[in-house]
N, CA, C and O atoms as a GROMACS GRO file, in nm:
protein
  540
    1MET      N    1  -2.061  -4.511   7.114
    1MET     CA    2  -1.986  -4.540   7.045
    1MET      C    3  -1.758  -4.545   7.113
    1MET      O    4  -1.715  -4.465   7.195
    2SER      N    5  -1.723  -4.589   7.087
    2SER     CA    6  -1.605  -4.636   7.118
    2SER      C    7  -1.461  -4.540   7.044
    2SER      O    8  -1.434  -4.524   6.926
    3ILE      N    9  -1.424  -4.514   7.110
    3ILE     CA   10  -1.306  -4.390   7.093
    3ILE      C   11  -1.244  -4.369   6.988
    3ILE      O   12  -1.212  -4.274   6.917
    4THR      N   13  -1.229  -4.513   6.996
    4THR     CA   14  -1.140  -4.560   6.845
    4THR      C   15  -1.203  -4.534   6.711
    4THR      O   16  -1.152  -4.504   6.603
    5ARG      N   17  -1.386  -4.561   6.762
    5ARG     CA   18  -1.453  -4.573   6.630
    5ARG      C   19  -1.486  -4.454   6.593
    5ARG      O   20  -1.501  -4.440   6.472
    6HIS      N   21  -1.520  -4.275   6.721
    6HIS     CA   22  -1.497  -4.198   6.699
    6HIS      C   23  -1.373  -4.111   6.639
    6HIS      O   24  -1.386  -4.017   6.560
    7THR      N   25  -1.254  -4.161   6.690
    7THR     CA   26  -1.183  -4.074   6.629
    7THR      C   27  -1.138  -4.144   6.471
    7THR      O   28  -1.136  -4.066   6.376
    8ILE      N   29  -1.108  -4.267   6.449
    8ILE     CA   30  -1.153  -4.248   6.271
    8ILE      C   31  -1.244  -4.249   6.199
    8ILE      O   32  -1.238  -4.275   6.079
    9MET      N   33  -1.378  -4.210   6.283
    9MET     CA   34  -1.483  -4.108   6.217
    9MET      C   35  -1.417  -3.969   6.180
    9MET      O   36  -1.401  -3.924   6.067
   10TRP      N   37  -1.394  -3.929   6.266
   10TRP     CA   38  -1.300  -3.806   6.292
   10TRP      C   39  -1.174  -3.760   6.176
   10TRP      O   40  -1.142  -3.666   6.103
   11ASP      N   41  -1.148  -3.846   6.201
   11ASP     CA   42  -0.991  -3.822   6.134
   11ASP      C   43  -1.098  -3.910   5.938
   11ASP      O   44  -1.142  -3.814   5.874
   12ALA      N   45  -1.110  -3.963   5.909
   12ALA     CA   46  -1.164  -3.934   5.805
   12ALA      C   47  -1.274  -3.826   5.692
   12ALA      O   48  -1.264  -3.790   5.575
   13ALA      N   49  -1.386  -3.801   5.810
   13ALA     CA   50  -1.398  -3.612   5.759
   13ALA      C   51  -1.265  -3.525   5.808
   13ALA      O   52  -1.295  -3.434   5.731
   14VAL      N   53  -1.173  -3.487   5.856
   14VAL     CA   54  -1.111  -3.457   5.801
   14VAL      C   55  -1.015  -3.423   5.693
   14VAL      O   56  -0.959  -3.322   5.651
   15ASP      N   57  -1.021  -3.564   5.662
   15ASP     CA   58  -0.960  -3.575   5.552
   15ASP      C   59  -0.982  -3.540   5.406
   15ASP      O   60  -0.926  -3.526   5.298
   16THR      N   61  -1.122  -3.533   5.480
   16THR     CA   62  -1.195  -3.533   5.292
   16THR      C   63  -1.243  -3.349   5.310
   16THR      O   64  -1.284  -3.277   5.219
   17LEU      N   65  -1.224  -3.321   5.419
   17LEU     CA   66  -1.193  -3.145   5.430
   17LEU      C   67  -1.058  -3.143   5.334
   17LEU      O   68  -1.054  -3.100   5.219
   18GLU      N   69  -1.010  -3.168   5.366
   18GLU     CA   70  -0.827  -3.157   5.348
   18GLU      C   71  -0.847  -3.142   5.186
   18GLU      O   72  -0.841  -3.037   5.122
   19ARG      N   73  -0.873  -3.273   5.138
   19ARG     CA   74  -0.911  -3.300   5.032
   19ARG      C   75  -0.962  -3.185   4.945
   19ARG      O   76  -0.890  -3.128   4.863
   20ALA      N   77  -1.106  -3.151   4.971
   20ALA     CA   78  -1.218  -3.098   4.941
   20ALA      C   79  -1.077  -2.932   4.902
   20ALA      O   80  -1.029  -2.898   4.794
   21ALA      N   81  -1.056  -2.868   5.049
   21ALA     CA   82  -1.012  -2.721   4.990
   21ALA      C   83  -0.885  -2.744   4.923
   21ALA      O   84  -0.838  -2.631   4.907
   22ARG      N   85  -0.790  -2.848   4.865
   22ARG     CA   86  -0.692  -2.881   4.792
   22ARG      C   87  -0.712  -2.853   4.660
   22ARG      O   88  -0.654  -2.767   4.594
   23LEU      N   89  -0.827  -2.957   4.612
   23LEU     CA   90  -0.906  -2.958   4.486
   23LEU      C   91  -0.909  -2.785   4.512
   23LEU      O   92  -0.824  -2.701   4.486
   24HIS      N   93  -1.005  -2.776   4.556
   24HIS     CA   94  -1.062  -2.616   4.529
   24HIS      C   95  -0.970  -2.526   4.504
   24HIS      O   96  -1.013  -2.451   4.417
   25ARG      N   97  -0.823  -2.484   4.550
   25ARG     CA   98  -0.738  -2.393   4.553
   25ARG      C   99  -0.690  -2.462   4.448
   25ARG      O  100  -0.654  -2.371   4.373
   26GLN      N  101  -0.652  -2.632   4.358
   26GLN     CA  102  -0.616  -2.634   4.296
   26GLN      C  103  -0.672  -2.563   4.166
   26GLN      O  104  -0.615  -2.482   4.093
   27PHE      N  105  -0.814  -2.622   4.156
   27PHE     CA  106  -0.836  -2.556   4.018
   27PHE      C  107  -0.923  -2.461   3.999
   27PHE      O  108  -0.972  -2.450   3.887
   28PHE      N  109  -0.960  -2.370   4.103
   28PHE     CA  110  -1.077  -2.262   4.100
   28PHE      C  111  -0.996  -2.189   4.209
   28PHE      O  112  -1.004  -2.180   4.332
   29ARG      N  113  -0.949  -2.160   4.154
   29ARG     CA  114  -0.809  -1.959   4.130
   29ARG      C  115  -0.853  -1.882   4.028
   29ARG      O  116  -0.883  -1.939   3.923
   30LEU      N  117  -0.865  -1.720   4.041
   30LEU     CA  118  -0.892  -1.638   3.971
   30LEU      C  119  -0.812  -1.646   3.842
   30LEU      O  120  -0.692  -1.646   3.868
   31ALA      N  121  -0.832  -1.651   3.733
   31ALA     CA  122  -0.729  -1.628   3.618
   31ALA      C  123  -0.701  -1.541   3.585
   31ALA      O  124  -0.735  -1.498   3.475
   32GLY      N  125  -0.613  -1.466   3.684
   32GLY     CA  126  -0.554  -1.323   3.618
   32GLY      C  127  -0.656  -1.192   3.715
   32GLY      O  128  -0.754  -1.225   3.782
   33GLN      N  129  -0.617  -1.080   3.707
   33GLN     CA  130  -0.681  -0.989   3.759
   33GLN      C  131  -0.881  -0.975   3.682
   33GLN      O  132  -1.004  -0.970   3.689
   34HIS      N  133  -0.799  -0.976   3.641
   34HIS     CA  134  -0.966  -0.915   3.471
   34HIS      C  135  -1.056  -0.997   3.453
   34HIS      O  136  -1.142  -0.993   3.365
   35ALA      N  137  -1.035  -1.102   3.564
   35ALA     CA  138  -1.093  -1.182   3.548
   35ALA      C  139  -1.318  -1.128   3.613
   35ALA      O  140  -1.363  -1.075   3.714
   36LYS      N  141  -1.368  -1.171   3.515
   36LYS     CA  142  -1.495  -1.106   3.583
   36LYS      C  143  -1.591  -1.209   3.692
   36LYS      O  144  -1.693  -1.182   3.756
   37ALA      N  145  -1.516  -1.331   3.681
   37ALA     CA  146  -1.620  -1.459   3.717
   37ALA      C  147  -1.458  -1.572   3.769
   37ALA      O  148  -1.359  -1.576   3.695
   38PRO      N  149  -1.467  -1.658   3.914
   38PRO     CA  150  -1.383  -1.753   3.888
   38PRO      C  151  -1.393  -1.780   3.724
   38PRO      O  152  -1.473  -1.762   3.631
   39MET      N  153  -1.264  -1.833   3.749
   39MET     CA  154  -1.241  -2.007   3.676
   39MET      C  155  -1.094  -2.032   3.676
   39MET      O  156  -0.991  -1.968   3.698
   40TRP      N  157  -1.143  -2.204   3.629
   40TRP     CA  158  -1.032  -2.329   3.692
   40TRP      C  159  -0.905  -2.267   3.592
   40TRP      O  160  -0.893  -2.202   3.489
   41GLU      N  161  -0.834  -2.323   3.678
   41GLU     CA  162  -0.672  -2.338   3.606
   41GLU      C  163  -0.677  -2.521   3.606
   41GLU      O  164  -0.740  -2.594   3.684
   42PRO      N  165  -0.581  -2.563   3.482
   42PRO     CA  166  -0.540  -2.690   3.428
   42PRO      C  167  -0.454  -2.719   3.479
   42PRO      O  168  -0.367  -2.634   3.462
   43PRO      N  169  -0.401  -2.851   3.578
   43PRO     CA  170  -0.232  -2.870   3.577
   43PRO      C  171  -0.194  -2.898   3.466
   43PRO      O  172  -0.271  -2.954   3.387
   44ILE      N  173  -0.029  -2.856   3.425
   44ILE     CA  174   0.060  -2.861   3.305
   44ILE      C  175   0.178  -2.895   3.339
   44ILE      O  176   0.229  -2.818   3.420
   45GLU      N  177   0.243  -2.988   3.306
   45GLU     CA  178   0.427  -2.995   3.266
   45GLU      C  179   0.442  -2.935   3.144
   45GLU      O  180   0.376  -2.903   3.045
   46VAL      N  181   0.580  -2.931   3.198
   46VAL     CA  182   0.616  -2.831   3.113
   46VAL      C  183   0.812  -2.848   3.130
   46VAL      O  184   0.889  -2.814   3.220
   47PHE      N  185   0.836  -2.924   2.982
   47PHE     CA  186   1.017  -2.948   2.996
   47PHE      C  187   1.045  -2.938   2.862
   47PHE      O  188   0.970  -2.904   2.771
   48GLU      N  189   1.209  -2.984   2.856
   48GLU     CA  190   1.222  -2.951   2.713
   48GLU      C  191   1.296  -3.162   2.664
   48GLU      O  192   1.352  -3.262   2.709
   49HIS      N  193   1.234  -3.100   2.548
   49HIS     CA  194   1.289  -3.271   2.497
   49HIS      C  195   1.329  -3.242   2.327
   49HIS      O  196   1.274  -3.182   2.235
   50ASP      N  197   1.472  -3.331   2.347
   50ASP     CA  198   1.489  -3.295   2.191
   50ASP      C  199   1.535  -3.128   2.125
   50ASP      O  200   1.572  -3.102   2.010
   51GLY      N  201   1.522  -3.061   2.211
   51GLY     CA  202   1.596  -2.958   2.150
   51GLY      C  203   1.404  -2.804   2.128
   51GLY      O  204   1.399  -2.699   2.064
   52LEU      N  205   1.307  -2.864   2.201
   52LEU     CA  206   1.206  -2.856   2.181
   52LEU      C  207   1.159  -2.791   2.358
   52LEU      O  208   1.189  -2.838   2.467
   53LEU      N  209   1.109  -2.719   2.338
   53LEU     CA  210   0.999  -2.639   2.446
   53LEU      C  211   0.816  -2.726   2.509
   53LEU      O  212   0.716  -2.661   2.480
   54VAL      N  213   0.802  -2.813   2.558
   54VAL     CA  214   0.758  -2.937   2.530
   54VAL      C  215   0.627  -2.873   2.726
   54VAL      O  216   0.667  -2.863   2.842
   55ILE      N  217   0.461  -2.843   2.661
   55ILE     CA  218   0.409  -2.801   2.754
   55ILE      C  219   0.201  -2.937   2.715
   55ILE      O  220   0.114  -2.947   2.628
   56VAL      N  221   0.229  -2.988   2.824
   56VAL     CA  222   0.113  -3.054   2.817
   56VAL      C  223   0.046  -3.026   2.909
   56VAL      O  224   0.088  -3.035   3.024
   57VAL      N  225  -0.106  -2.974   2.873
   57VAL     CA  226  -0.219  -2.914   2.915
   57VAL      C  227  -0.308  -3.048   2.991
   57VAL      O  228  -0.362  -3.107   2.898
   58ALA      N  229  -0.342  -3.116   3.121
   58ALA     CA  230  -0.434  -3.159   3.142
   58ALA      C  231  -0.546  -3.109   3.154
   58ALA      O  232  -0.570  -3.038   3.252
   59LEU      N  233  -0.680  -3.145   3.020
   59LEU     CA  234  -0.831  -3.118   2.970
   59LEU      C  235  -0.898  -3.223   2.984
   59LEU      O  236  -0.926  -3.259   2.870
   60PRO      N  237  -0.956  -3.316   3.080
   60PRO     CA  238  -1.077  -3.383   3.030
   60PRO      C  239  -1.156  -3.377   3.003
   60PRO      O  240  -1.228  -3.320   3.085
   61GLY      N  241  -1.207  -3.410   2.909
   61GLY     CA  242  -1.348  -3.366   2.849
   61GLY      C  243  -1.321  -3.263   2.731
   61GLY      O  244  -1.365  -3.259   2.616
   62VAL      N  245  -1.273  -3.218   2.769
   62VAL     CA  246  -1.227  -3.064   2.664
   62VAL      C  247  -1.247  -3.101   2.500
   62VAL      O  248  -1.127  -3.109   2.475
   63ALA      N  249  -1.290  -3.118   2.417
   63ALA     CA  250  -1.224  -3.080   2.272
   63ALA      C  251  -1.104  -3.035   2.272
   63ALA      O  252  -1.075  -2.951   2.357
   64PRO      N  253  -0.993  -3.085   2.166
   64PRO     CA  254  -0.952  -2.979   2.179
   64PRO      C  255  -0.896  -2.918   2.074
   64PRO      O  256  -0.774  -2.899   2.074
   65ASP      N  257  -1.008  -2.862   1.923
   65ASP     CA  258  -1.029  -2.771   1.865
   65ASP      C  259  -1.115  -2.657   1.893
   65ASP      O  260  -1.122  -2.570   1.806
   66LEU      N  261  -1.198  -2.642   2.028
   66LEU     CA  262  -1.216  -2.585   2.053
   66LEU      C  263  -1.151  -2.498   2.190
   66LEU      O  264  -1.216  -2.432   2.271
   67VAL      N  265  -0.947  -2.530   2.190
   67VAL     CA  266  -0.847  -2.471   2.265
   67VAL      C  267  -0.861  -2.358   2.178
   67VAL      O  268  -0.902  -2.342   2.063
   68GLU      N  269  -0.799  -2.264   2.293
   68GLU     CA  270  -0.754  -2.163   2.227
   68GLU      C  271  -0.607  -2.103   2.257
   68GLU      O  272  -0.566  -2.100   2.373
   69LEU      N  273  -0.546  -2.067   2.172
   69LEU     CA  274  -0.397  -2.070   2.252
   69LEU      C  275  -0.361  -1.892   2.169
   69LEU      O  276  -0.400  -1.847   2.061
   70LYS      N  277  -0.289  -1.842   2.257
   70LYS     CA  278  -0.283  -1.682   2.236
   70LYS      C  279  -0.134  -1.741   2.311
   70LYS      O  280  -0.096  -1.842   2.370
   71LEU      N  281  -0.056  -1.554   2.251
   71LEU     CA  282   0.090  -1.549   2.301
   71LEU      C  283   0.108  -1.394   2.368
   71LEU      O  284   0.133  -1.292   2.304
   72GLU      N  285   0.097  -1.400   2.463
   72GLU     CA  286   0.112  -1.264   2.492
   72GLU      C  287   0.272  -1.241   2.546
   72GLU      O  288   0.308  -1.284   2.655
   73GLY      N  289   0.330  -1.194   2.486
   73GLY     CA  290   0.554  -1.157   2.475
   73GLY      C  291   0.549  -1.342   2.532
   73GLY      O  292   0.548  -1.457   2.487
   74ASN      N  293   0.548  -1.298   2.606
   74ASN     CA  294   0.672  -1.499   2.652
   74ASN      C  295   0.564  -1.512   2.776
   74ASN      O  296   0.597  -1.554   2.886
   75THR      N  297   0.455  -1.477   2.750
   75THR     CA  298   0.339  -1.637   2.838
   75THR      C  299   0.235  -1.642   2.760
   75THR      O  300   0.187  -1.552   2.691
   76LEU      N  301   0.192  -1.786   2.777
   76LEU     CA  302   0.127  -1.847   2.668
   76LEU      C  303  -0.010  -1.879   2.720
   76LEU      O  304  -0.007  -1.938   2.828
   77VAL      N  305  -0.155  -1.851   2.662
   77VAL     CA  306  -0.224  -1.843   2.750
   77VAL      C  307  -0.323  -1.949   2.693
   77VAL      O  308  -0.382  -1.939   2.585
   78VAL      N  309  -0.333  -2.059   2.786
   78VAL     CA  310  -0.466  -2.163   2.671
   78VAL      C  311  -0.566  -2.146   2.756
   78VAL      O  312  -0.552  -2.140   2.878
   79ALA      N  313  -0.715  -2.133   2.668
   79ALA     CA  314  -0.845  -2.114   2.701
   79ALA      C  315  -0.930  -2.188   2.670
   79ALA      O  316  -0.885  -2.286   2.608
   80ALA      N  317  -1.048  -2.188   2.686
   80ALA     CA  318  -1.163  -2.296   2.656
   80ALA      C  319  -1.281  -2.276   2.728
   80ALA      O  320  -1.297  -2.171   2.791
   81GLU      N  321  -1.392  -2.391   2.726
   81GLU     CA  322  -1.492  -2.438   2.859
   81GLU      C  323  -1.443  -2.564   2.880
   81GLU      O  324  -1.369  -2.612   2.795
   82ARG      N  325  -1.463  -2.606   2.947
   82ARG     CA  326  -1.571  -2.786   2.911
   82ARG      C  327  -1.631  -2.723   3.011
   82ARG      O  328  -1.592  -2.653   3.104
   83ALA      N  329  -1.829  -2.798   2.936
   83ALA     CA  330  -1.959  -2.846   2.967
   83ALA      C  331  -1.948  -2.944   3.057
   83ALA      O  332  -1.873  -3.041   3.059
   84LEU      N  333  -2.034  -2.908   3.134
   84LEU     CA  334  -2.115  -3.028   3.227
   84LEU      C  335  -2.115  -3.114   3.113
   84LEU      O  336  -2.075  -3.069   3.006
   85PRO      N  337  -2.146  -3.206   3.121
   85PRO     CA  338  -2.136  -3.379   3.148
   85PRO      C  339  -2.364  -3.393   3.092
   85PRO      O  340  -2.433  -3.444   3.180
   86ARG      N  341  -2.435  -3.347   2.965
   86ARG     CA  342  -2.526  -3.388   3.040
   86ARG      C  343  -2.610  -3.430   3.089
   86ARG      O  344  -2.715  -3.384   3.132
   87ARG      N  345  -2.514  -3.637   3.081
   87ARG     CA  346  -2.601  -3.746   3.162
   87ARG      C  347  -2.609  -3.669   3.281
   87ARG      O  348  -2.708  -3.651   3.352
   88ALA      N  349  -2.467  -3.617   3.296
   88ALA     CA  350  -2.399  -3.531   3.524
   88ALA      C  351  -2.585  -3.473   3.575
   88ALA      O  352  -2.646  -3.478   3.682
   89LEU      N  353  -2.622  -3.424   3.444
   89LEU     CA  354  -2.772  -3.298   3.444
   89LEU      C  355  -2.891  -3.372   3.453
   89LEU      O  356  -2.969  -3.356   3.547
   90ALA      N  357  -2.918  -3.483   3.327
   90ALA     CA  358  -2.972  -3.515   3.364
   90ALA      C  359  -3.016  -3.665   3.447
   90ALA      O  360  -3.130  -3.709   3.434
   91GLY      N  361  -2.921  -3.731   3.526
   91GLY     CA  362  -2.971  -3.778   3.630
   91GLY      C  363  -3.076  -3.715   3.737
   91GLY      O  364  -3.142  -3.611   3.739
   92ASP      N  365  -3.058  -3.832   3.830
   92ASP     CA  366  -3.163  -3.801   3.898
   92ASP      C  367  -3.073  -3.712   4.076
   92ASP      O  368  -3.102  -3.622   4.154
   93ALA      N  369  -2.999  -3.779   4.064
   93ALA     CA  370  -2.856  -3.708   4.167
   93ALA      C  371  -2.697  -3.690   4.091
   93ALA      O  372  -2.640  -3.719   3.985
   94VAL      N  373  -2.678  -3.640   4.189
   94VAL     CA  374  -2.508  -3.611   4.166
   94VAL      C  375  -2.414  -3.684   4.252
   94VAL      O  376  -2.410  -3.623   4.359
   95HIS      N  377  -2.337  -3.786   4.256
   95HIS     CA  378  -2.258  -3.802   4.414
   95HIS      C  379  -2.141  -3.727   4.423
   95HIS      O  380  -2.101  -3.707   4.538
   96CYS      N  381  -2.070  -3.678   4.324
   96CYS     CA  382  -1.945  -3.628   4.320
   96CYS      C  383  -1.903  -3.604   4.207
   96CYS      O  384  -1.920  -3.690   4.121
   97LEU      N  385  -1.820  -3.448   4.165
   97LEU     CA  386  -1.841  -3.316   4.070
   97LEU      C  387  -1.669  -3.315   4.117
   97LEU      O  388  -1.640  -3.235   4.206
   98GLU      N  389  -1.575  -3.388   4.068
   98GLU     CA  390  -1.451  -3.353   4.115
   98GLU      C  391  -1.376  -3.298   3.995
   98GLU      O  392  -1.307  -3.200   4.022
   99ILE      N  393  -1.373  -3.347   3.841
   99ILE     CA  394  -1.322  -3.271   3.703
   99ILE      C  395  -1.391  -3.104   3.703
   99ILE      O  396  -1.503  -3.070   3.663
  100PRO      N  397  -1.340  -3.062   3.731
  100PRO     CA  398  -1.351  -2.883   3.724
  100PRO      C  399  -1.443  -2.885   3.560
  100PRO      O  400  -1.392  -2.950   3.468
  101TYR      N  401  -1.588  -2.804   3.531
  101TYR     CA  402  -1.599  -2.785   3.446
  101TYR      C  403  -1.620  -2.586   3.463
  101TYR      O  404  -1.590  -2.512   3.556
  102GLY      N  405  -1.694  -2.551   3.308
  102GLY     CA  406  -1.673  -2.454   3.297
  102GLY      C  407  -1.534  -2.320   3.223
  102GLY      O  408  -1.578  -2.322   3.109
  103ARG      N  409  -1.487  -2.281   3.219
  103ARG     CA  410  -1.471  -2.135   3.157
  103ARG      C  411  -1.351  -2.198   3.194
  103ARG      O  412  -1.389  -2.265   3.290
  104PHE      N  413  -1.207  -2.226   3.178
  104PHE     CA  414  -1.072  -2.225   3.225
  104PHE      C  415  -1.012  -2.131   3.156
  104PHE      O  416  -1.059  -2.086   3.052
  105GLU      N  417  -0.875  -2.082   3.220
  105GLU     CA  418  -0.793  -2.054   3.142
  105GLU      C  419  -0.602  -2.066   3.215
  105GLU      O  420  -0.617  -2.030   3.332
  106ARG      N  421  -0.499  -2.087   3.201
  106ARG     CA  422  -0.432  -2.079   3.251
  106ARG      C  423  -0.249  -2.029   3.124
  106ARG      O  424  -0.216  -2.044   3.006
  107ARG      N  425  -0.192  -1.974   3.238
  107ARG     CA  426  -0.131  -1.882   3.184
  107ARG      C  427   0.033  -1.895   3.151
  107ARG      O  428   0.065  -1.780   3.179
  108ILE      N  429   0.106  -1.933   3.128
  108ILE     CA  430   0.172  -2.024   3.106
  108ILE      C  431   0.336  -1.932   3.109
  108ILE      O  432   0.366  -1.912   2.991
  109GLN      N  433   0.451  -1.871   3.207
  109GLN     CA  434   0.519  -1.782   3.168
  109GLN      C  435   0.641  -1.934   3.027
  109GLN      O  436   0.722  -2.024   3.006
  110LEU      N  437   0.611  -1.904   3.015
  110LEU     CA  438   0.758  -1.896   2.863
  110LEU      C  439   0.938  -1.866   2.945
  110LEU      O  440   0.956  -1.782   3.033
  111PRO      N  441   1.022  -1.934   2.903
  111PRO     CA  442   1.173  -1.930   2.915
  111PRO      C  443   1.189  -1.851   2.799
  111PRO      O  444   1.149  -1.874   2.684
  112ALA      N  445   1.297  -1.685   2.874
  112ALA     CA  446   1.290  -1.552   2.794
  112ALA      C  447   1.358  -1.624   2.606
  112ALA      O  448   1.426  -1.724   2.583
  113GLY      N  449   1.314  -1.548   2.534
  113GLY     CA  450   1.301  -1.586   2.418
  113GLY      C  451   1.153  -1.621   2.320
  113GLY      O  452   1.034  -1.642   2.338
  114ARG      N  453   1.240  -1.611   2.220
  114ARG     CA  454   1.043  -1.614   2.054
  114ARG      C  455   1.054  -1.763   2.020
  114ARG      O  456   1.147  -1.830   1.975
  115TYR      N  457   0.935  -1.791   2.056
  115TYR     CA  458   0.897  -1.916   1.971
  115TYR      C  459   0.859  -1.946   1.946
  115TYR      O  460   0.765  -1.932   2.024
  116ARG      N  461   0.789  -2.068   1.790
  116ARG     CA  462   0.700  -2.120   1.711
  116ARG      C  463   0.638  -2.230   1.750
  116ARG      O  464   0.705  -2.298   1.827
  117LEU      N  465   0.547  -2.266   1.727
  117LEU     CA  466   0.415  -2.401   1.761
  117LEU      C  467   0.451  -2.449   1.657
  117LEU      O  468   0.416  -2.410   1.545
  118VAL      N  469   0.535  -2.552   1.685
  118VAL     CA  470   0.601  -2.662   1.548
  118VAL      C  471   0.426  -2.792   1.574
  118VAL      O  472   0.336  -2.840   1.506
  119ARG      N  473   0.459  -2.791   1.677
  119ARG     CA  474   0.329  -2.935   1.712
  119ARG      C  475   0.179  -2.927   1.807
  119ARG      O  476   0.178  -2.957   1.926
  120ARG      N  477   0.112  -2.903   1.765
  120ARG     CA  478  -0.050  -2.928   1.888
  120ARG      C  479  -0.068  -3.051   1.844
  120ARG      O  480  -0.020  -3.064   1.732
  121GLU      N  481  -0.136  -3.180   1.900
  121GLU     CA  482  -0.242  -3.318   1.965
  121GLU      C  483  -0.249  -3.313   2.115
  121GLU      O  484  -0.210  -3.277   2.226
  122SER      N  485  -0.344  -3.389   2.017
  122SER     CA  486  -0.411  -3.474   2.146
  122SER      C  487  -0.445  -3.592   2.177
  122SER      O  488  -0.494  -3.674   2.100
  123GLU      N  489  -0.416  -3.612   2.320
  123GLU     CA  490  -0.403  -3.760   2.324
  123GLU      C  491  -0.445  -3.782   2.464
  123GLU      O  492  -0.366  -3.731   2.543
  124ASN      N  493  -0.547  -3.843   2.519
  124ASN     CA  494  -0.565  -3.918   2.640
  124ASN      C  495  -0.611  -3.780   2.747
  124ASN      O  496  -0.552  -3.774   2.855
  125GLY      N  497  -0.710  -3.680   2.716
  125GLY     CA  498  -0.801  -3.584   2.784
  125GLY      C  499  -0.635  -3.476   2.790
  125GLY      O  500  -0.643  -3.386   2.873
  126CYS      N  501  -0.500  -3.482   2.714
  126CYS     CA  502  -0.368  -3.399   2.679
  126CYS      C  503  -0.360  -3.302   2.602
  126CYS      O  504  -0.338  -3.322   2.482
  127LEU      N  505  -0.374  -3.181   2.649
  127LEU     CA  506  -0.347  -3.056   2.460
  127LEU      C  507  -0.116  -3.084   2.487
  127LEU      O  508  -0.032  -3.056   2.574
  128SER      N  509  -0.117  -3.144   2.364
  128SER     CA  510   0.073  -3.148   2.372
  128SER      C  511   0.148  -3.051   2.310
  128SER      O  512   0.212  -3.052   2.205
  129LEU      N  513   0.133  -2.988   2.374
  129LEU     CA  514   0.293  -2.852   2.202
  129LEU      C  515   0.363  -2.887   2.244
  129LEU      O  516   0.384  -2.939   2.354
  130ASP      N  517   0.449  -2.850   2.109
  130ASP     CA  518   0.574  -2.844   2.101
  130ASP      C  519   0.648  -2.746   2.081
  130ASP      O  520   0.718  -2.771   1.982
  131PHE      N  521   0.676  -2.618   2.134
  131PHE     CA  522   0.759  -2.471   2.074
  131PHE      C  523   0.877  -2.523   1.997
  131PHE      O  524   0.949  -2.609   2.048
  132GLU      N  525   0.899  -2.475   1.877
  132GLU     CA  526   1.076  -2.405   1.874
  132GLU      C  527   1.122  -2.331   1.887
  132GLU      O  528   1.102  -2.230   1.820
  133LYS      N  529   1.207  -2.338   1.974
  133LYS     CA  530   1.252  -2.208   2.020
  133LYS      C  531   1.333  -2.083   1.871
  133LYS      O  532   1.376  -2.129   1.765
  134LEU      N  533   1.334  -1.953   1.900
  134LEU     CA  534   1.402  -1.915   1.713
  134LEU      C  535   1.485  -1.827   1.731
  134LEU      O  536   1.524  -1.759   1.636
  135ASP      N  537   1.543  -1.801   1.898
  135ASP     CA  538   1.649  -1.716   1.878
  135ASP      C  539   1.780  -1.835   1.920
  135ASP      O  540   1.898  -1.801   1.915
   0.00000   0.00000   0.00000
């Protein structure tokens, strides 16, 4: 085996390990100190638009009506569970599972103030929440 081919294979292996570690850090953090089992945290976007605080939560494969929303002071808690796809369990072999499944919880610190949820909508695997500031 030539050094060039060996280097390419080594680089590919290192890239794969780094990607796996990044995905693990991104999705499988303990969600708070009270968690008894590892949970994943979905990625979010938080921005202001037309006087509203908009929060978008990426939730592929999660039914929007099963998502629990709870305000704890100035923290919005978004929680539910994403089940492992039945087709993956019924297959002969799983080659890749990168979309996390199981219980998730995301705690989102809101800017100072009081808010009221005025719109909750799901589109293309994302839950979009619009909050009106009351202060």
